[in-house]
C-alpha positions as CSV (number, residue, x, y, z in Angstrom):
1,M,-0.1,0.0,-0.1
2,K,1.4,3.2,-1.1
3,R,2.1,5.8,1.9
4,R,0.5,9.0,1.6
5,K,2.8,11.7,2.2
6,S,2.3,14.0,4.8
7,P,2.3,17.8,4.3
8,P,5.6,19.7,5.0
9,R,6.1,20.8,8.5
10,L,6.5,24.5,9.4
11,P,9.8,25.4,10.6
12,T,10.2,26.4,14.2
13,H,10.4,30.1,13.6
14,S,8.7,31.0,10.2
15,F,6.7,34.0,9.3
16,V,3.6,34.4,6.9
17,F,0.9,37.0,6.6
18,E,-3.1,36.8,7.1
19,T,-6.0,38.3,5.5
20,R,-9.6,38.3,6.0
21,G,-11.9,35.9,4.3
22,A,-11.1,32.1,2.8
23,M,-7.8,31.5,1.4
24,P,-7.2,29.9,-2.0
25,H,-5.3,26.8,-2.0
26,G,-1.7,27.2,-3.0
27,T,-1.8,30.9,-2.0
28,A,1.9,32.5,-2.2
29,F,2.9,34.7,0.6
30,Y,5.3,37.6,0.4
31,P,6.3,40.1,3.0
32,C,6.1,43.9,2.3
33,E,6.4,47.1,4.1
34,T,3.2,47.6,5.8
35,P,1.5,44.4,7.5
36,R,3.1,43.0,10.6
37,K,3.9,39.5,11.0
38,L,2.3,36.1,12.2
39,L,4.7,34.3,14.2
40,F,4.6,30.3,14.4
41,E,6.6,29.1,17.4
42,R,6.6,25.4,18.1
43,G,3.2,24.6,16.5
44,K,1.6,27.8,18.4
45,R,0.2,30.3,16.0
46,R,0.1,33.9,17.3
47,P,-1.8,36.3,15.2
48,L,-0.1,39.8,15.1
49,S,-1.1,41.0,11.6
50,F,-2.8,40.4,8.2
51,R,-1.6,37.8,5.6
52,I,-2.3,39.2,2.2
53,P,-2.3,36.8,-0.9
54,K,-0.3,37.3,-4.0
55,K,-2.4,38.7,-6.8
56,P,-1.6,38.0,-10.8
57,N,-0.6,41.6,-11.2
58,G,1.9,41.4,-8.4
59,Y,0.2,43.6,-5.9
60,G,-1.3,43.2,-2.4
61,K,-4.5,43.4,-1.1
62,E,-6.5,46.5,-2.8
63,D,-3.2,47.2,-4.5
64,M,-1.9,49.0,-1.4
65,C,1.3,47.0,-1.0
66,M,4.2,46.5,-3.6
67,P,5.6,43.0,-4.6
68,S,8.5,41.2,-2.5
69,V,10.9,42.7,-4.9
70,H,10.2,46.0,-3.7
71,I,11.0,45.8,-0.4
72,G,12.7,48.7,0.5
73,H,12.1,50.3,-2.9
74,R,11.4,53.9,-1.7
75,K,14.3,54.3,0.8
76,R,16.6,53.1,-2.0
77,M,15.3,55.5,-4.3
78,K,15.4,58.4,-1.9
79,A,19.1,57.1,-1.0
80,K,20.0,57.4,-4.6
81,Y,18.5,60.7,-5.2
82,T,20.2,62.0,-2.1
83,L,23.6,60.7,-3.3
84,H,23.6,61.6,-7.2
85,G,20.7,64.3,-7.6
86,A,18.2,64.3,-10.2
87,D,20.4,63.9,-13.4
88,I,20.4,59.9,-13.1
89,F,16.7,59.8,-13.0
90,D,14.0,59.8,-15.6
91,T,11.3,62.3,-15.4
92,H,8.6,59.4,-14.5
93,E,11.0,58.2,-11.6
94,L,11.2,61.9,-10.2
95,L,7.6,62.0,-10.5
96,E,7.2,58.6,-8.6
97,M,9.2,60.0,-5.9
98,L,7.1,63.0,-5.6
99,L,3.9,61.2,-5.2
100,Y,5.5,59.4,-2.2
101,T,4.6,62.4,-0.2
102,V,0.8,62.1,-0.5
103,I,0.4,58.4,-1.3
104,P,2.3,56.7,1.3
105,Y,1.8,53.0,0.6
106,R,0.7,52.4,-2.9
107,D,3.0,51.8,-5.8
108,T,3.3,55.1,-7.4
109,N,5.5,54.3,-10.3
110,P,2.2,53.3,-12.6
111,I,0.6,56.4,-11.5
112,A,3.3,58.6,-12.7
113,H,3.5,56.6,-16.1
114,E,-0.3,57.3,-16.4
115,L,-0.1,60.8,-15.5
116,L,2.7,61.4,-18.4
117,F,0.8,59.1,-20.8
118,R,-2.3,61.2,-20.3
119,F,-0.8,64.8,-20.3
120,H,2.3,64.1,-22.4
121,D,4.8,65.9,-20.2
122,L,5.3,67.9,-17.1
123,D,3.9,71.0,-18.7
124,G,0.7,69.1,-19.3
125,I,0.5,68.1,-15.9
126,A,1.0,71.4,-14.5
127,G,-1.7,72.9,-16.8
128,A,-4.2,70.4,-16.3
129,D,-7.3,71.1,-14.3
130,E,-7.6,69.3,-10.8
131,S,-10.6,67.4,-12.1
132,A,-8.8,66.0,-15.1
133,L,-6.0,65.1,-12.6
134,A,-8.4,63.6,-10.2
135,A,-9.7,61.3,-13.1
136,C,-6.5,59.7,-13.4
137,P,-6.5,56.3,-12.2
138,G,-4.8,56.2,-8.6
139,V,-5.2,60.0,-8.3
140,G,-7.9,61.4,-6.0
141,A,-8.8,65.1,-4.9
142,R,-6.2,65.3,-2.5
143,T,-3.5,64.1,-4.8
144,A,-4.7,66.2,-7.5
145,E,-4.8,69.4,-5.2
146,F,-1.1,68.5,-4.0
147,L,0.1,68.4,-7.7
148,S,-1.3,71.4,-8.9
149,A,0.1,73.4,-5.8
150,V,3.4,71.9,-6.4
151,F,3.8,72.7,-10.2
152,A,2.3,76.2,-9.6
153,S,4.7,76.9,-6.6
154,G,7.8,75.4,-8.3
155,E,7.3,77.7,-11.3
156,E,7.1,80.8,-9.1
157,M,10.1,79.7,-7.1
158,F,12.5,79.9,-9.9
159,F,10.9,81.9,-12.7
160,P,9.0,84.7,-11.0
161,P,6.4,87.1,-13.1
162,E,7.9,89.2,-15.5
163,D,6.3,92.2,-13.2
164,A,8.1,91.1,-10.2
165,A,9.7,93.7,-8.3
166,R,13.7,93.3,-8.6
167,E,15.1,96.5,-7.4
168,D,17.9,96.1,-4.8
169,I,17.8,97.7,-1.5
170,V,19.4,101.2,-1.3
171,Y,22.6,101.1,0.9
172,R,21.2,104.2,2.8
173,D,18.6,102.1,4.0
174,A,20.9,99.9,5.6
175,G,22.4,102.7,7.5
176,E,19.0,103.4,8.7
177,Y,18.2,100.0,9.8
178,L,21.6,99.4,11.7
179,L,20.9,102.9,13.4
180,S,17.8,101.6,14.6
181,C,19.1,98.4,15.5
182,L,21.8,99.7,17.7
183,S,20.2,103.1,18.9
184,D,20.2,101.8,22.5
185,C,23.7,100.2,22.3
186,H,26.3,102.1,24.6
187,T,29.0,99.8,24.4
188,Y,31.5,98.6,22.0
189,R,29.7,96.2,19.5
190,T,30.4,94.8,16.0
191,V,27.7,93.4,13.9
192,M,27.4,91.8,10.3
193,L,24.3,92.1,8.2
194,S,24.1,89.3,5.5
195,L,22.5,89.9,2.3
196,D,21.4,87.5,-0.5
197,N,21.9,88.1,-4.2
198,R,19.1,90.8,-4.4
199,M,20.3,92.7,-1.4
200,R,17.7,91.3,1.1
201,K,18.4,90.9,4.7
202,I,19.2,87.2,5.7
203,A,20.4,88.0,9.3
204,L,21.8,90.6,11.5
205,D,24.6,88.9,13.8
206,T,26.8,90.2,16.7
207,V,30.2,89.0,15.9
208,S,32.2,90.9,18.7
209,E,31.2,93.0,22.0
210,E,34.9,94.6,21.6
211,D,36.1,97.8,20.2
212,F,36.8,96.8,16.3
213,G,40.1,98.4,15.9
214,R,41.4,96.6,18.9
215,G,39.1,93.5,19.2
216,R,40.4,89.8,18.9
217,A,37.6,89.0,16.6
218,D,39.4,86.7,13.6
219,A,38.8,87.1,10.3
220,K,37.6,83.5,10.0
221,D,34.8,84.3,12.5
222,F,33.4,86.9,10.0
223,V,33.8,84.7,6.9
224,S,32.6,81.5,8.6
225,L,29.4,83.2,9.5
226,A,28.8,84.7,6.3
227,I,29.1,81.3,4.7
228,E,26.8,79.7,7.4
229,R,24.1,82.2,6.7
230,H,24.6,81.8,2.9
231,A,25.4,85.4,2.1
232,S,26.0,87.0,-1.3
233,A,27.2,90.0,0.3
234,V,27.8,91.3,3.7
235,I,27.7,94.9,5.4
236,L,29.7,95.5,8.7
237,A,29.1,97.9,11.5
238,H,30.5,98.9,14.7
239,T,29.8,101.3,17.3
240,H,31.9,104.2,18.7
241,P,29.8,104.7,22.0
242,Y,32.0,107.5,23.2
243,G,33.0,109.2,20.0
244,P,34.5,110.3,17.8
245,L,32.5,109.9,14.8
246,Y,35.3,109.0,12.2
247,P,37.5,105.9,11.4
248,S,40.6,105.4,13.2
249,E,43.7,104.0,11.7
250,N,43.2,100.5,13.4
251,D,39.7,100.7,11.7
252,Y,41.3,100.9,8.4
253,T,43.7,98.4,8.7
254,R,41.3,95.9,10.0
255,N,38.8,96.6,7.5
256,A,41.2,96.0,4.8
257,L,42.0,92.7,6.1
258,L,38.5,91.6,6.5
259,K,37.9,92.8,2.8
260,E,40.6,90.8,1.5
261,A,39.6,87.6,3.4
262,F,36.2,88.2,2.2
263,A,37.4,88.5,-1.4
264,V,39.0,85.0,-1.0
265,S,35.6,83.5,-0.4
266,S,33.8,85.5,-2.9
267,I,31.5,87.4,-0.8
268,P,32.0,91.0,-1.2
269,L,32.3,93.3,1.8
270,T,30.2,96.3,0.3
271,E,30.1,98.7,3.0
272,H,31.3,99.3,6.6
273,Y,29.3,101.7,9.1
274,I,30.7,103.5,12.2
275,L,27.7,104.2,14.5
276,S,27.7,106.9,17.3
277,G,24.4,108.1,18.9
278,N,21.9,108.8,16.0
279,R,24.6,109.4,13.3
280,C,26.7,107.3,11.1
281,V,29.5,107.7,8.7
282,T,31.1,105.0,6.5
283,L,34.7,104.0,6.1
284,S,34.9,105.9,3.1
285,A,34.3,109.1,4.9
286,K,31.1,109.7,3.3
287,E,29.0,110.8,6.3
288,S,25.4,109.4,6.0
289,G,23.9,112.3,7.8
290,E,24.0,115.4,9.7
291,G,22.4,116.1,13.1
292,S,19.3,114.1,14.2
293,R,18.3,111.3,12.2
294,H,14.8,109.6,11.8
295,T,15.4,105.8,12.5
296,V,13.1,103.3,11.0
297,P,11.5,100.4,12.9
298,V,13.9,97.3,13.5
299,G,13.1,95.0,10.5
300,D,11.8,97.3,8.0
301,L,14.9,96.4,5.7
302,A,14.0,93.0,4.8
303,P,10.3,92.9,3.5
304,S,10.7,93.4,0.0
305,A,8.7,91.8,-2.8
306,G,10.9,88.9,-3.2
307,A,11.0,88.1,0.6
308,V,7.1,87.9,0.7
309,R,7.2,86.0,-2.3
310,D,9.4,83.1,-1.0
311,R,7.5,83.0,2.3
312,T,4.1,82.6,0.7
313,I,5.5,79.9,-1.8
314,L,7.2,78.0,0.9
315,A,4.1,78.2,3.1
316,R,1.8,77.0,0.2
317,L,4.6,73.9,-0.3
318,L,4.4,72.9,3.3
319,S,0.4,73.2,3.6
320,V,-0.3,70.7,1.2
321,V,2.1,68.2,3.1
322,P,0.6,66.2,6.1
323,G,2.1,67.4,9.5
324,H,2.4,70.8,8.9
325,A,-0.3,72.6,10.6
326,D,1.1,76.0,10.9
327,A,3.0,76.2,7.5
328,A,3.4,79.9,7.6
329,A,5.3,80.0,10.7
330,E,7.3,77.1,9.7
331,A,8.2,78.8,6.5
332,D,9.4,81.9,8.7
333,R,11.8,79.8,10.8
334,L,13.1,78.1,7.6
335,L,13.8,81.2,5.7
336,S,15.5,83.0,8.7
337,S,18.1,80.1,8.6
338,A,18.5,80.0,4.8
339,G,17.7,83.4,3.8
340,T,16.0,82.6,0.4
341,L,13.8,79.9,-0.7
342,R,16.5,79.1,-3.6
343,A,19.3,78.8,-1.2
344,L,17.1,76.5,1.1
345,V,16.3,73.9,-1.8
346,T,19.9,74.0,-2.9
347,L,21.1,72.7,0.5
348,P,22.4,69.0,1.0
349,T,19.5,67.0,2.3
350,E,21.4,66.4,5.5
351,E,21.5,69.9,6.3
352,L,18.0,70.6,5.0
353,S,16.5,67.8,7.3
354,A,18.3,69.3,10.1
355,L,16.7,72.3,10.2
356,L,13.6,72.4,12.4
357,P,10.7,71.3,11.8
358,L,11.8,69.5,9.1
359,K,12.2,65.7,8.8
360,E,14.3,64.0,6.0
361,K,11.1,63.1,3.8
362,D,10.2,66.8,3.9
363,A,13.6,67.7,2.8
364,V,13.7,65.3,0.0
365,Y,10.3,66.6,-1.0
366,L,11.4,70.3,-1.2
367,K,14.5,69.1,-3.3
368,L,12.2,67.4,-5.6
369,V,10.0,70.3,-6.2
370,A,13.1,72.3,-7.3
371,S,14.1,69.4,-9.4
372,L,10.9,68.8,-11.1
373,S,10.4,72.4,-11.7
374,S,14.0,72.5,-13.3
375,R,13.1,69.5,-15.6
376,R,9.8,70.9,-16.7
377,H,11.6,74.0,-18.3
378,T,14.8,72.2,-19.4
379,D,12.5,69.6,-21.3
380,R,11.3,72.5,-23.3
381,F,14.7,73.2,-24.8
382,P,14.5,72.3,-28.6
383,I,17.5,70.3,-28.8
384,G,17.9,69.9,-32.9
385,G,16.1,73.1,-33.6
386,A,17.5,76.7,-33.5
387,V,17.2,78.8,-30.5
388,T,17.2,82.6,-29.5
389,E,19.3,83.8,-26.7
390,R,16.3,84.3,-24.3
391,Q,15.7,80.7,-24.9
392,I,19.5,79.9,-23.9
393,T,19.4,81.9,-20.9
394,D,16.2,80.5,-19.5
395,Y,17.3,77.2,-20.0
396,L,20.4,77.6,-18.4
397,S,18.7,79.4,-15.4
398,A,16.3,76.4,-15.4
399,L,19.4,73.8,-15.4
400,F,21.4,75.1,-12.8
401,A,18.6,76.3,-10.5
402,P,18.4,73.2,-8.1
403,L,22.6,72.7,-8.2
404,A,24.2,73.5,-5.0
405,E,27.8,73.0,-6.5
406,E,29.6,74.9,-9.3
407,S,29.0,73.0,-12.5
408,V,30.4,73.7,-16.1
409,Y,28.1,73.2,-19.3
410,L,29.1,73.3,-23.1
411,L,26.3,73.9,-25.6
412,L,27.1,72.7,-29.0
413,F,25.7,74.2,-32.4
414,D,25.7,73.1,-36.0
415,A,26.5,75.7,-39.1
416,E,22.9,76.6,-39.1
417,G,22.9,77.4,-35.5
418,R,20.8,74.4,-34.3
419,V,21.6,72.8,-31.0
420,L,23.4,69.5,-31.4
421,A,24.0,68.7,-27.7
422,V,24.4,69.8,-24.1
423,E,27.2,68.2,-22.2
424,C,28.3,68.6,-18.3
425,V,32.1,68.9,-18.6
426,S,32.7,69.5,-15.1
427,R,31.1,69.2,-11.5
428,G,33.2,71.0,-8.7
429,S,32.6,72.1,-5.1
430,V,30.3,75.2,-3.8
431,N,33.0,77.6,-5.0
432,S,34.9,76.1,-8.0
433,S,35.1,73.8,-10.8
434,S,38.1,72.5,-12.6
435,I,38.4,71.7,-16.3
436,T,41.1,71.5,-19.1
437,P,40.9,73.3,-22.4
438,R,41.9,70.0,-24.0
439,R,38.4,68.4,-22.6
440,L,36.5,71.2,-24.1
441,M,38.2,71.1,-27.5
442,D,37.8,67.3,-27.8
443,I,33.9,67.3,-27.0
444,A,33.7,69.9,-29.7
445,C,35.6,68.1,-32.3
446,R,33.8,64.7,-31.3
447,R,30.3,66.5,-31.9
448,G,31.3,68.3,-34.9
449,A,30.5,71.5,-33.6
450,V,30.9,74.6,-35.4
451,S,30.2,77.0,-32.5
452,V,29.7,76.6,-28.7
453,I,28.5,78.3,-25.7
454,L,30.3,77.9,-22.3
455,A,28.0,78.3,-19.5
456,H,28.8,77.8,-15.5
457,N,27.2,78.6,-12.6
458,H,28.0,80.8,-9.2
459,P,26.0,79.3,-6.6
460,N,26.3,81.8,-4.2
461,G,24.3,84.3,-6.2
462,Y,26.6,86.7,-7.2
463,S,26.9,86.8,-11.1
464,K,30.0,89.2,-11.4
465,P,32.5,87.2,-13.3
466,S,35.8,86.3,-11.4
467,P,39.2,86.9,-13.2
468,E,39.6,83.2,-13.6
469,D,36.4,83.2,-15.4
470,V,37.7,86.0,-17.9
471,A,41.1,84.5,-18.2
472,L,39.9,81.1,-19.3
473,T,37.4,82.7,-21.8
474,A,40.4,84.5,-23.4
475,V,42.1,81.2,-23.8
476,M,39.1,79.2,-24.9
477,Q,38.5,82.0,-27.7
478,S,41.6,81.4,-29.3
479,A,42.0,77.4,-28.6
480,F,38.6,77.0,-30.4
481,A,39.4,79.1,-33.1
482,A,42.6,76.8,-33.8
483,V,40.4,73.9,-34.3
484,G,37.7,76.0,-36.4
485,V,35.2,76.4,-33.8
486,T,33.7,79.8,-32.5
487,L,33.1,80.4,-29.0
488,R,29.9,82.3,-29.2
489,E,29.6,83.4,-25.5
490,H,30.6,82.4,-21.9
491,Y,27.8,82.8,-19.6
492,V,28.1,83.1,-15.6
493,I,24.4,82.2,-14.3
494,A,23.6,83.1,-10.6
495,G,19.9,82.5,-9.8
496,D,17.8,84.5,-12.4
497,R,20.6,86.6,-13.3
498,F,23.2,86.2,-15.7
499,E,26.6,87.9,-16.9
500,R,28.3,87.5,-20.2
501,V,31.9,87.1,-20.1
502,G,32.8,87.3,-23.6
503,E,33.3,91.1,-24.1
504,A,35.4,91.2,-20.9
505,A,37.7,88.2,-22.1
506,A,38.1,90.1,-25.6
507,S,39.3,93.1,-24.0
508,A,41.6,91.1,-21.9
509,G,43.1,89.2,-24.6
510,K,43.9,92.6,-26.5
511,N,45.7,93.9,-23.1
512,G,47.4,90.9,-22.9
513,C,46.0,88.1,-20.8
514,R,48.4,86.4,-18.4
515,F,47.2,82.8,-20.2
516,A,48.6,83.4,-23.8
517,A,47.1,81.3,-26.5
518,S,50.4,80.4,-27.7
519,T,51.7,78.9,-24.3
520,V,48.3,76.7,-24.0
521,T,48.9,72.5,-24.5
522,G,45.7,71.9,-23.5
523,D,46.5,70.2,-20.4
524,E,46.4,73.1,-17.8
525,I,43.8,73.0,-15.5
526,F,41.7,76.3,-14.9
527,D,39.3,77.1,-12.1
528,F,36.1,78.7,-12.4
529,C,35.7,80.5,-9.2
530,K,32.5,81.9,-7.9
């Protein structure tokens, strides 16, 4: 008689998952991110959670869980994004990660594909009505509202309306503001006013409580504080509580040392005030006022149109994310630390998540908004078609917008002015990027380019070209000409502003640039410095 086989025994410690209702025979089980486990221990089953059957399409109960091969998928995607940035991801992958914020459990990859299929590209998604977005499978009313808010805020973040106010703060306002802040100070004090690239106030910090001319505060204290505040420019001020209201020799000496230290860090020291009572004077010996002076309330320097816009955009981005009840107050705290919204979203993820009240998922979310906004505009650039200068500068502004490190790009054109390709030549640190002329010439010859445009960014927001920028441009104009390629222009991009280096380089070449073209072998390393 044939012996009947007994069913296989479960191991002493094994884990499966439970679900409601009858289970079909031969159902496969797999772990996932959400359910807890059932523990089989010595034949005693202790129910700890649900058991989810494997469905033909590979998803769990009600499509709320991902297949076993996707265990930790979200963590891996976020870690890869944090390490390498957005360049290695396709558009649907960036959109998939963005949807993690409002769809915590469901697989968002097919939803991202469906959105791009229905609306063709990111521009189509941004321009769609919320009702049309909500009709997409997997996208409800809440997700549709989230997507509309994110794309509208990202557009305003990097590309403000044409009529947006861009006037810089007048320096005399800084004197008024500093007088109002230090009007009650009757001791020696040195303060530093950190400004962003639009000359808006980031922070006012006390650096020393000693006489400026004889104080022990080191230059590194001033520079490190400016770097910590992500300042594009600084204004110094110190008090003479007992008079007189004019600079001493020690003041001039220390100011010159500080100016040189700031210049090394590419942060201009724009002015230095001496304050005494209700009067102030600058170290350039141009007195700001005679006699009594009306002082403005503390804080009146900061609220420009750009600062208000940054606060509104950040509050809107936080309000559509769960866990941010008081989005306006949180936006104020974050901007007081970073200065501007652009500086905030370009911080490394670790630094951004360290800012209260942000968590790591919120930091990744804000950086994804910046990456998708940049991708939305760079996708419009007509590779293979002719372009105008406005299209080129808009493309470069969008390309460099989410980058926190200095990068160099080369745009290549054919004989009819059509774009052949755009190549990243170098990625550097926050203040420099090194390239060799040989690499630039090799790329141009390999692509068969007739003309090229060189571009790099200044992450600190200060768009003025450095002497190294001008020197390299003069060299490359001659080097490209030797192989029959025209260097059309060299752009320095800083936020939504740009500078052309070509004219300055041409004059430098005529006046005898220190890097003569005849001495260039192609292996010299040149640094772009911000």
